[in-house]
MMTF fields as JSON, N, C-alpha, C and O atoms, coordinates in Angstrom:
{
  "mmtfVersion": "1.0.0",
  "mmtfProducer": "UNKNOWN",
  "numBonds": 359,
  "numAtoms": 360,
  "numGroups": 90,
  "numChains": 1,
  "numModels": 1,
  "chainsPerModel": [1],
  "groupsPerChain": [90],
  "chainIdList": ["A"],
  "bondAtomList": [4, 2, 8, 6, 12, 10, 16, 14, 20, 18, 24, 22, 28, 26, 32, 30, 36, 34, 40, 38, 44, 42, 48, 46, 52, 50, 56, 54, 60, 58, 64, 62, 68, 66, 72, 70, 76, 74, 80, 78, 84, 82, 88, 86, 92, 90, 96, 94, 100, 98, 104, 102, 108, 106, 112, 110, 116, 114, 120, 118, 124, 122, 128, 126, 132, 130, 136, 134, 140, 138, 144, 142, 148, 146, 152, 150, 156, 154, 160, 158, 164, 162, 168, 166, 172, 170, 176, 174, 180, 178, 184, 182, 188, 186, 192, 190, 196, 194, 200, 198, 204, 202, 208, 206, 212, 210, 216, 214, 220, 218, 224, 222, 228, 226, 232, 230, 236, 234, 240, 238, 244, 242, 248, 246, 252, 250, 256, 254, 260, 258, 264, 262, 268, 266, 272, 270, 276, 274, 280, 278, 284, 282, 288, 286, 292, 290, 296, 294, 300, 298, 304, 302, 308, 306, 312, 310, 316, 314, 320, 318, 324, 322, 328, 326, 332, 330, 336, 334, 340, 338, 344, 342, 348, 346, 352, 350, 356, 354],
  "bondOrderList": [1, 1, 1, 1, 1, 1, 1, 1, 1, 1, 1, 1, 1, 1, 1, 1, 1, 1, 1, 1, 1, 1, 1, 1, 1, 1, 1, 1, 1, 1, 1, 1, 1, 1, 1, 1, 1, 1, 1, 1, 1, 1, 1, 1, 1, 1, 1, 1, 1, 1, 1, 1, 1, 1, 1, 1, 1, 1, 1, 1, 1, 1, 1, 1, 1, 1, 1, 1, 1, 1, 1, 1, 1, 1, 1, 1, 1, 1, 1, 1, 1, 1, 1, 1, 1, 1, 1, 1, 1],
  "groupList": [{"groupName": "MET", "atomNameList": ["N", "CA", "C", "O"], "elementList": ["N", "C", "C", "O"], "formalChargeList": [0, 0, 0, 0], "bondAtomList": [1, 0, 2, 1, 3, 2], "bondOrderList": [1, 1, 2], "singleLetterCode": "M", "chemCompType": "L-PEPTIDE LINKING"}, {"groupName": "GLU", "atomNameList": ["N", "CA", "C", "O"], "elementList": ["N", "C", "C", "O"], "formalChargeList": [0, 0, 0, 0], "bondAtomList": [1, 0, 2, 1, 3, 2], "bondOrderList": [1, 1, 2], "singleLetterCode": "E", "chemCompType": "L-PEPTIDE LINKING"}, {"groupName": "ARG", "atomNameList": ["N", "CA", "C", "O"], "elementList": ["N", "C", "C", "O"], "formalChargeList": [0, 0, 0, 0], "bondAtomList": [1, 0, 2, 1, 3, 2], "bondOrderList": [1, 1, 2], "singleLetterCode": "R", "chemCompType": "L-PEPTIDE LINKING"}, {"groupName": "CYS", "atomNameList": ["N", "CA", "C", "O"], "elementList": ["N", "C", "C", "O"], "formalChargeList": [0, 0, 0, 0], "bondAtomList": [1, 0, 2, 1, 3, 2], "bondOrderList": [1, 1, 2], "singleLetterCode": "C", "chemCompType": "L-PEPTIDE LINKING"}, {"groupName": "THR", "atomNameList": ["N", "CA", "C", "O"], "elementList": ["N", "C", "C", "O"], "formalChargeList": [0, 0, 0, 0], "bondAtomList": [1, 0, 2, 1, 3, 2], "bondOrderList": [1, 1, 2], "singleLetterCode": "T", "chemCompType": "L-PEPTIDE LINKING"}, {"groupName": "VAL", "atomNameList": ["N", "CA", "C", "O"], "elementList": ["N", "C", "C", "O"], "formalChargeList": [0, 0, 0, 0], "bondAtomList": [1, 0, 2, 1, 3, 2], "bondOrderList": [1, 1, 2], "singleLetterCode": "V", "chemCompType": "L-PEPTIDE LINKING"}, {"groupName": "ASN", "atomNameList": ["N", "CA", "C", "O"], "elementList": ["N", "C", "C", "O"], "formalChargeList": [0, 0, 0, 0], "bondAtomList": [1, 0, 2, 1, 3, 2], "bondOrderList": [1, 1, 2], "singleLetterCode": "N", "chemCompType": "L-PEPTIDE LINKING"}, {"groupName": "GLN", "atomNameList": ["N", "CA", "C", "O"], "elementList": ["N", "C", "C", "O"], "formalChargeList": [0, 0, 0, 0], "bondAtomList": [1, 0, 2, 1, 3, 2], "bondOrderList": [1, 1, 2], "singleLetterCode": "Q", "chemCompType": "L-PEPTIDE LINKING"}, {"groupName": "ALA", "atomNameList": ["N", "CA", "C", "O"], "elementList": ["N", "C", "C", "O"], "formalChargeList": [0, 0, 0, 0], "bondAtomList": [1, 0, 2, 1, 3, 2], "bondOrderList": [1, 1, 2], "singleLetterCode": "A", "chemCompType": "L-PEPTIDE LINKING"}, {"groupName": "LEU", "atomNameList": ["N", "CA", "C", "O"], "elementList": ["N", "C", "C", "O"], "formalChargeList": [0, 0, 0, 0], "bondAtomList": [1, 0, 2, 1, 3, 2], "bondOrderList": [1, 1, 2], "singleLetterCode": "L", "chemCompType": "L-PEPTIDE LINKING"}, {"groupName": "LYS", "atomNameList": ["N", "CA", "C", "O"], "elementList": ["N", "C", "C", "O"], "formalChargeList": [0, 0, 0, 0], "bondAtomList": [1, 0, 2, 1, 3, 2], "bondOrderList": [1, 1, 2], "singleLetterCode": "K", "chemCompType": "L-PEPTIDE LINKING"}, {"groupName": "SER", "atomNameList": ["N", "CA", "C", "O"], "elementList": ["N", "C", "C", "O"], "formalChargeList": [0, 0, 0, 0], "bondAtomList": [1, 0, 2, 1, 3, 2], "bondOrderList": [1, 1, 2], "singleLetterCode": "S", "chemCompType": "L-PEPTIDE LINKING"}, {"groupName": "GLY", "atomNameList": ["N", "CA", "C", "O"], "elementList": ["N", "C", "C", "O"], "formalChargeList": [0, 0, 0, 0], "bondAtomList": [1, 0, 2, 1, 3, 2], "bondOrderList": [1, 1, 2], "singleLetterCode": "G", "chemCompType": "PEPTIDE LINKING"}, {"groupName": "PRO", "atomNameList": ["N", "CA", "C", "O"], "elementList": ["N", "C", "C", "O"], "formalChargeList": [0, 0, 0, 0], "bondAtomList": [1, 0, 2, 1, 3, 2], "bondOrderList": [1, 1, 2], "singleLetterCode": "P", "chemCompType": "L-PEPTIDE LINKING"}, {"groupName": "ASP", "atomNameList": ["N", "CA", "C", "O"], "elementList": ["N", "C", "C", "O"], "formalChargeList": [0, 0, 0, 0], "bondAtomList": [1, 0, 2, 1, 3, 2], "bondOrderList": [1, 1, 2], "singleLetterCode": "D", "chemCompType": "L-PEPTIDE LINKING"}, {"groupName": "ILE", "atomNameList": ["N", "CA", "C", "O"], "elementList": ["N", "C", "C", "O"], "formalChargeList": [0, 0, 0, 0], "bondAtomList": [1, 0, 2, 1, 3, 2], "bondOrderList": [1, 1, 2], "singleLetterCode": "I", "chemCompType": "L-PEPTIDE LINKING"}],
  "groupTypeList": [0, 1, 2, 0, 3, 4, 5, 6, 7, 8, 9, 10, 11, 4, 2, 12, 11, 13, 10, 9, 1, 10, 1, 10, 5, 2, 9, 11, 9, 14, 15, 11, 2, 1, 9, 6, 14, 9, 9, 1, 7, 9, 8, 8, 2, 4, 12, 12, 4, 10, 11, 14, 5, 9, 2, 10, 8, 15, 8, 9, 0, 1, 5, 8, 5, 14, 12, 10, 2, 2, 12, 9, 10, 9, 12, 9, 8, 14, 10, 14, 7, 7, 9, 4, 4, 1, 15, 15, 12, 9],
  "groupIdList": [1, 2, 3, 4, 5, 6, 7, 8, 9, 10, 11, 12, 13, 14, 15, 16, 17, 18, 19, 20, 21, 22, 23, 24, 25, 26, 27, 28, 29, 30, 31, 32, 33, 34, 35, 36, 37, 38, 39, 40, 41, 42, 43, 44, 45, 46, 47, 48, 49, 50, 51, 52, 53, 54, 55, 56, 57, 58, 59, 60, 61, 62, 63, 64, 65, 66, 67, 68, 69, 70, 71, 72, 73, 74, 75, 76, 77, 78, 79, 80, 81, 82, 83, 84, 85, 86, 87, 88, 89, 90],
  "secStructList": [7, 7, 7, 7, 7, 7, 2, 2, 2, 2, 2, 2, 2, 2, 2, 7, 1, 2, 2, 2, 2, 2, 7, 7, 7, 7, 7, 7, 7, 7, 7, 7, 2, 2, 2, 2, 2, 2, 2, 2, 2, 2, 2, 2, 2, 2, 6, 1, 7, 2, 2, 2, 2, 2, 2, 2, 2, 2, 2, 2, 2, 2, 2, 2, 2, 2, 2, 2, 2, 6, 6, 7, 7, 3, 3, 3, 3, 7, 6, 6, 1, 7, 3, 3, 3, 3, 3, 7, 7, 7],
  "xCoordList": [-10.292, -9.146, -8.445, -9.089, -7.151, -6.342, -6.546, -6.811, -6.424, -6.486, -5.21, -4.108, -5.374, -4.218, -4.093, -5.094, -2.88, -2.599, -1.467, -0.405, -1.703, -0.623, 0.293, -0.091, 1.499, 2.435, 1.883, 2.058, 1.217, 0.632, -0.424, -0.513, -1.229, -2.203, -1.496, -1.922, -0.429, 0.332, 0.953, 0.973, 1.455, 2.027, 0.965, 1.229, -0.237, -1.324, -1.677, -1.948, -1.676, -2.04, -0.991, -1.314, 0.263, 1.307, 1.391, 1.962, 0.842, 0.97, -0.06, 0.202, -1.23, -2.233, -2.897, -3.238, -3.079, -3.827, -3.026, -1.797, -3.738, -3.027, -2.067, -1.028, -2.409, -1.527, -0.185, 0.868, -0.222, 1.01, 1.844, 3.07, 1.162, 1.872, 2.808, 3.827, 2.487, 3.298, 4.491, 5.48, 4.408, 5.499, 6.584, 6.355, 7.743, 8.829, 9.979, 10.155, 10.742, 11.933, 13.1, 13.022, 14.166, 15.367, 16.131, 16.326, 16.554, 17.235, 18.605, 18.733, 19.608, 20.959, 21.24, 21.036, 21.705, 21.856, 23.207, 23.556, 23.959, 25.239, 25.006, 24.559, 25.319, 25.186, 26.435, 27.19, 26.633, 27.799, 27.641, 26.537, 28.74, 28.72, 27.847, 27.098, 27.949, 27.174, 25.674, 24.882, 25.288, 23.875, 23.372, 22.24, 24.202, 23.822, 23.655, 22.724, 24.559, 24.437, 23.121, 22.432, 22.786, 21.528, 20.337, 19.38, 20.392, 19.324, 19.14, 18.011, 20.239, 20.18, 19.604, 18.809, 20.0, 19.469, 17.967, 17.22, 17.527, 16.097, 15.31, 14.215, 15.862, 15.198, 15.063, 14.007, 16.122, 16.087, 15.088, 14.342, 15.079, 14.182, 12.723, 11.845, 12.449, 11.058, 10.625, 9.46, 11.565, 11.221, 10.994, 10.266, 11.614, 11.453, 12.788, 13.801, 12.757, 13.964, 14.419, 13.704, 15.605, 16.081, 15.153, 14.893, 14.656, 13.704, 12.427, 11.879, 11.948, 10.756, 10.988, 10.127, 12.159, 12.489, 12.484, 11.924, 13.091, 13.135, 11.739, 11.415, 10.911, 9.539, 8.759, 8.058, 8.89, 8.17, 8.709, 7.943, 10.004, 10.596, 10.087, 9.799, 9.979, 9.462, 8.002, 7.585, 7.208, 5.8, 5.668, 4.816, 6.514, 6.492, 6.883, 6.289, 7.863, 8.276, 7.141, 6.918, 6.429, 5.297, 4.228, 3.687, 3.924, 2.945, 3.429, 2.645, 4.716, 5.279, 5.207, 4.811, 5.586, 5.578, 4.148, 3.893, 3.216, 1.818, 1.258, 0.56, 1.568, 1.099, 1.654, 0.932, 2.929, 3.547, 2.874, 2.639, 2.57, 1.893, 0.53, 0.065, -0.105, -1.427, -1.333, -2.353, -0.107, 0.07, 0.065, -0.102, 0.247, 0.268, 1.69, 2.657, 1.803, 3.109, 3.271, 2.289, 4.51, 4.836, 5.513, 6.41, 5.09, 5.705, 5.368, 4.711, 5.836, 5.564, 4.634, 4.84, 3.606, 2.634, 2.676, 3.012, 2.333, 2.258, 0.925, 0.131, 0.68, -0.534, -1.81, -2.884, -1.703, -2.86, -2.98, -3.737, -2.222, -2.22, -1.651, -1.949, -0.835, -0.167, 1.166, 1.956, 1.41, 2.651, 3.823, 3.88, 4.756, 5.917, 7.177, 8.086, 7.222, 8.367, 7.89, 7.169, 8.283, 7.98, 9.192, 10.324, 8.936, 10.015, 10.08, 9.101, 11.233, 11.375, 12.46, 13.247, 12.483, 13.543, 13.26, 14.146, 12.043, 11.709, 11.097, 10.75],
  "yCoordList": [13.905, 14.182, 15.443, 16.4, 15.433, 16.577, 17.735, 17.532, 18.943, 20.137, 20.199, 20.025, 20.446, 20.548, 21.986, 22.672, 22.427, 23.79, 23.733, 23.175, 24.317, 24.362, 25.53, 26.46, 25.469, 26.566, 27.837, 28.921, 27.724, 28.907, 29.534, 30.759, 28.715, 29.253, 29.951, 31.018, 29.354, 29.97, 31.284, 32.256, 31.318, 32.56, 33.644, 34.799, 33.285, 34.267, 34.808, 36.0, 33.943, 34.4, 35.333, 36.164, 35.212, 36.072, 37.387, 38.35, 37.445, 38.64, 39.705, 40.895, 39.29, 40.285, 40.87, 40.152, 42.168, 42.836, 42.889, 42.823, 43.011, 43.121, 44.302, 44.235, 45.389, 46.553, 46.197, 46.579, 45.47, 45.097, 44.128, 44.098, 43.332, 42.363, 43.054, 42.478, 44.253, 44.977, 45.662, 45.948, 45.927, 46.601, 45.583, 44.646, 45.768, 44.804, 45.468, 46.685, 44.658, 45.093, 44.284, 43.059, 44.952, 44.242, 43.777, 44.533, 42.539, 41.934, 41.451, 40.77, 41.8, 41.306, 40.218, 40.412, 39.084, 37.927, 37.27, 36.949, 37.072, 36.362, 34.905, 34.602, 33.997, 32.568, 31.86, 32.406, 30.654, 29.887, 29.482, 29.495, 29.13, 28.664, 27.407, 27.248, 26.52, 25.283, 25.566, 24.936, 26.504, 26.854, 27.513, 27.27, 28.344, 28.948, 27.88, 27.949, 26.886, 25.789, 25.036, 24.705, 24.774, 24.088, 24.932, 24.413, 26.209, 27.126, 27.112, 27.09, 27.125, 27.068, 25.732, 25.7, 24.637, 23.318, 23.244, 22.738, 23.753, 23.738, 24.6, 24.226, 25.74, 26.604, 25.885, 25.933, 25.225, 24.504, 23.341, 23.117, 22.608, 21.448, 21.851, 21.075, 23.055, 23.503, 24.422, 24.814, 24.767, 25.646, 27.08, 27.821, 27.475, 28.831, 29.526, 29.103, 30.597, 31.363, 31.105, 30.497, 31.573, 31.469, 32.249, 31.818, 33.384, 34.153, 33.359, 33.393, 32.64, 31.803, 30.743, 30.497, 30.123, 29.085, 29.687, 29.095, 30.843, 31.479, 31.893, 31.739, 32.418, 32.794, 31.578, 31.633, 30.477, 29.257, 28.683, 28.166, 28.769, 28.285, 29.101, 28.551, 30.403, 31.264, 30.953, 30.909, 30.735, 30.379, 29.049, 28.903, 28.074, 26.777, 26.929, 26.291, 27.758, 28.001, 28.643, 28.302, 29.571, 30.206, 29.178, 29.206, 28.272, 27.214, 26.328, 25.962, 25.98, 25.119, 25.79, 25.163, 27.052, 27.775, 27.925, 27.743, 28.258, 28.401, 27.06, 26.993, 25.993, 24.67, 24.243, 23.684, 24.503, 24.153, 24.916, 24.359, 26.173, 26.988, 26.403, 26.529, 25.766, 25.162, 23.708, 23.029, 23.223, 21.862, 20.804, 19.62, 21.217, 20.279, 19.851, 20.446, 18.816, 18.322, 18.586, 18.659, 18.727, 18.894, 17.619, 17.106, 17.114, 15.889, 15.589, 16.371, 14.433, 13.919, 12.734, 11.854, 12.722, 11.634, 10.848, 11.382, 9.577, 8.764, 9.007, 9.836, 8.288, 8.501, 8.214, 8.685, 7.442, 7.136, 8.091, 7.845, 9.177, 10.211, 9.736, 10.315, 8.687, 8.213, 8.942, 8.977, 9.52, 10.236, 9.262, 8.311, 9.504, 8.627, 9.262, 8.563, 10.602, 11.328, 12.56, 13.378, 12.706, 13.917, 14.827, 14.407, 16.067, 17.057, 17.798, 18.409, 17.742, 18.369, 19.442, 19.486, 20.278, 21.26, 22.604, 23.456, 22.806, 24.101, 25.022, 26.159],
  "zCoordList": [32.137, 31.279, 31.763, 32.191, 31.693, 32.104, 31.149, 29.964, 31.659, 30.819, 29.991, 30.511, 28.706, 27.83, 27.359, 27.148, 27.199, 26.768, 25.757, 26.029, 24.586, 23.609, 23.937, 24.647, 23.415, 23.637, 23.016, 23.573, 21.867, 21.247, 22.143, 22.22, 22.825, 23.768, 24.925, 25.366, 25.408, 26.497, 26.041, 26.796, 24.822, 24.298, 24.207, 24.545, 23.753, 23.661, 25.034, 25.179, 26.049, 27.39, 27.972, 28.821, 27.534, 28.073, 27.327, 27.838, 26.141, 25.319, 25.641, 25.47, 26.107, 26.448, 25.228, 24.288, 25.243, 24.182, 22.892, 22.913, 21.747, 20.47, 20.43, 19.774, 21.131, 21.158, 21.796, 21.285, 22.906, 23.592, 22.768, 22.875, 21.943, 21.127, 20.132, 19.751, 19.713, 18.74, 19.379, 18.704, 20.666, 21.355, 21.685, 22.451, 21.116, 21.321, 22.06, 22.008, 22.736, 23.451, 22.91, 22.828, 22.545, 22.069, 23.298, 24.25, 23.262, 24.396, 23.95, 22.933, 24.701, 24.442, 25.464, 26.663, 24.989, 25.857, 25.621, 24.485, 26.681, 26.588, 26.967, 28.073, 26.023, 26.275, 25.762, 24.958, 26.236, 25.799, 24.333, 23.788, 23.72, 22.334, 22.224, 21.26, 23.216, 23.206, 23.286, 22.585, 24.132, 24.249, 22.965, 22.547, 22.341, 21.074, 19.997, 19.195, 19.972, 19.008, 19.21, 18.246, 20.458, 20.759, 20.328, 19.754, 20.598, 20.198, 18.683, 18.192, 17.951, 16.489, 16.01, 15.07, 16.648, 16.282, 16.525, 15.687, 17.681, 17.993, 17.008, 16.587, 16.647, 15.67, 14.332, 13.701, 13.904, 12.629, 12.68, 11.726, 13.791, 13.916, 14.008, 13.632, 14.503, 14.645, 13.515, 13.439, 12.633, 11.52, 11.942, 11.281, 13.041, 13.541, 13.678, 13.121, 14.43, 14.702, 16.131, 16.927, 16.436, 17.82, 18.746, 19.869, 18.287, 19.099, 19.347, 20.449, 18.32, 18.498, 19.571, 20.416, 19.522, 20.509, 21.912, 22.835, 22.082, 23.4, 23.871, 25.049, 22.963, 23.344, 23.825, 24.836, 23.084, 23.471, 24.777, 25.59, 24.98, 26.228, 27.413, 28.476, 27.225, 28.303, 28.571, 29.729, 27.513, 27.697, 28.432, 29.309, 28.074, 28.745, 30.217, 31.086, 30.494, 31.878, 32.668, 33.83, 32.039, 32.717, 33.078, 34.183, 32.151, 32.408, 33.551, 34.427, 33.547, 34.595, 35.959, 36.941, 36.024, 37.302, 37.826, 39.016, 36.923, 37.331, 37.801, 38.813, 37.06, 37.465, 38.81, 39.636, 39.033, 40.313, 41.454, 42.526, 41.221, 42.234, 42.582, 43.715, 41.607, 41.826, 42.281, 42.4, 42.539, 43.032, 41.945, 42.235, 40.689, 39.576, 39.252, 39.73, 38.435, 38.006, 36.52, 35.781, 36.091, 34.685, 34.219, 34.888, 33.087, 32.61, 31.175, 30.488, 30.736, 29.406, 29.54, 30.376, 28.705, 28.755, 27.455, 26.398, 27.55, 26.339, 25.645, 26.091, 24.559, 23.773, 24.559, 24.186, 25.65, 26.5, 27.689, 28.628, 27.629, 28.671, 30.003, 31.047, 29.973, 31.18, 31.311, 30.368, 32.476, 32.713, 32.667, 33.446, 31.75, 31.622, 32.204, 32.652, 32.192, 32.712, 33.438, 32.867, 34.695, 35.439, 35.356, 35.594, 35.019, 34.927, 36.253, 36.681, 36.897, 38.219, 38.145, 37.2, 39.128, 39.242, 38.596, 38.529, 38.12, 37.52, 38.549, 38.231]
}
């Protein structure tokens, strides 16, 4: 069976020690109106904030980059763990 990793596990691995988790940096980001609308929709659909969506996206990107470095593929699997969609270009 393939190793599975939740986004929350990935977020924990990127945060490090509890002390570092409390230290925050304010980030100013210029994005298009369309991207902001999508960010708001994703936040609403997941019950989180726009910051939560961005944190999870960064954690997912970290998993993808690390997996690619190890020769793995990123994709979507069906309930039987069969890869149905390979995500490329990350």
